[in-house]
N, C-alpha and C positions, 0 to 999 in steps of 0.2 A: 504494500500500500504506500503510495507516494503522497505525502502531505506537503502542499505548497504553502509557503508563508506569503502573507501580503507584504508588498514592498513598502508600503507607507500607510500608516493610519494616523489620524490626527485626533487630538483630544485637548481639553482645556481644564485648567485648574484655577479655581478662584480662591484667593487668600483674603482674609480680613485685614491682615497687616501688610503694608506695602514693603517694609524692610525685609520681612521673612520671605515674601515672594521673590524679591530681587536676589536674596542670598541663596535660596533653593535653586533658582534658575541658573545662577552662576556655578554652583557646585555640581549640579547634575548634568549640565550641558556637556556633551561629548564623552560621557562615561558609559561603560557597559551596563546592561540591565543586571547582569549577575545571576545568582541562583546556583543550582547544581550544575556540575560540569557537563552533563549530558542533557540538560534542560533545553527545551525547544527554543526559548528566547534568550539564552545565555549570552550569545555573541552579538545581540542587537544593541544598538547605541541610542542613548537618550539624545534628543534634540529639543532642548527647552529654550524658550525666549520670553523675556519679560516684555509685555506690550504696554507702553505708557499710554495713559488716557484711554484705556480700553475698559469698558464696563461689560458686565454680563448681559445687559439688555441689548448691547450692540450685537452680540453673538446670537441671541435668540431672534432678534429682528432679521438678521442675515439668513438664519436657517428657515424662518417662516417665509421670507421672500423666495428663497430657493425652492421650497415646497410649492408655493403658489405658481412659480414659473414652470415647475415640473408638471403640475396639474394642468396648467394652460396648454403646454406642449402636448400632453397626452390627449386633452380634449380636441385640439386641432387635428392630431393624428387620427382620432376616432371619426371626426367629421369627414376628413378626406377618405378614410377607408369606407365609410358609409356611401359617399358619393361614387367611389370607384365600384363598389358592390352594386349600387343601383344602376350605374351605366352598364355593367356587365350583364345584369339581369335583363335590362332593356334590350341589349344586343341578342341575348338568348331568345327572348320573346319574338324579336324581329326575325331571327333565324327560323324559329318554329313556324311563324306565319308564312314566311317565304317557302319553306319546305312543304307546308300544307297546300299552298297555292300551286306549287309545282306538281305535287302528287295529284291534285284534282285535275290539272291540265293533262298529266300523263294518263290518268284514268279516262278523261274525255277522248283523248287521241286513241286509246286502246279500243274504246267503244266504237269510234268511227272506223277503225281498222277492221274490227270484227264484223261490222254491219256491211261493209262494202268489200267486194272481191278483190279488186285490183289495188296495187300499191300506188299507182299513179293518182287514182281518185282520192285516196287517203291523204297523200301529200298535198293535193290540191285543196282539200278541206282544211288541212292544217294551216295553210297560208291564205285562206280565203279572206276577202275584204270584209271587215266588220261594219264599216260605215260606208254609205254611198252618198256622194255629194252630187247635186245637180250641176252638170257641166254646161257652160255657155259655149256656143259656137264661136270660134275665133273669127276675127275680121279677115276677110279674104285679102291677100296681098298680091298685087300684080306688079312685079318689078319693085321700084322704090316707093310707089304711091299706094296708099291704102284706099280701097274702094269701099265706100259706105253704102249701105242699102238706102233706098229712097224713103222707106218708112222711118228710119232713124233720123234722116235729115228733116222730114216733115214734122217729126216730134220735137226736134230742136227749134224749128222755126215757129211753131204754134205756141210755144211757151211765152213768147214776148208779149 
C-alpha cells in the first residue's frame, strides 16, 4: 500500500499574546516536526510566519468569500450543463422526427412499388410533381421584336 503525503497544507494559529506569537513563530520556523524516527511526518518542516495586523475575522471572511465563489462557479457549471443537456435532447428529438418522416416516406414508396408492376412507374411516382402551377403562355418572339397579341394591346388602350 502506497500512502502519499500532501505536499502542502496550511493552517492558522491564533494567540492572545502578541509577544508569544512572535516568539513561537521565530522558534518553530524551519525546524523539523519531530516525533518517532519512523513516524510519517518526522522529516516534515514547520513553516511559520507571524502576520502583522492580521485578525481572525480576516481569515474567516476570506474563507467565506472562497466558499461563495466556489458555489457560484458550481452553479454556473450546472447551468451550462443543463443547457448542453437540453440542446442534446432537442437534437435527439429532431433526429427521431426526421427518422420517422423518412420511415413513413420509405413505407409510402414501398406501397407504391408493391401496387405497380414496373420499376419505371414507381420511380416516376417517387418524383412526381406535388404542386401544379398555372402556366402562362410566353410572348411569341420573332427575331428581336416581341409580337403582342391584339387583345393585349386593346386592353392596354381601353384603360385610359
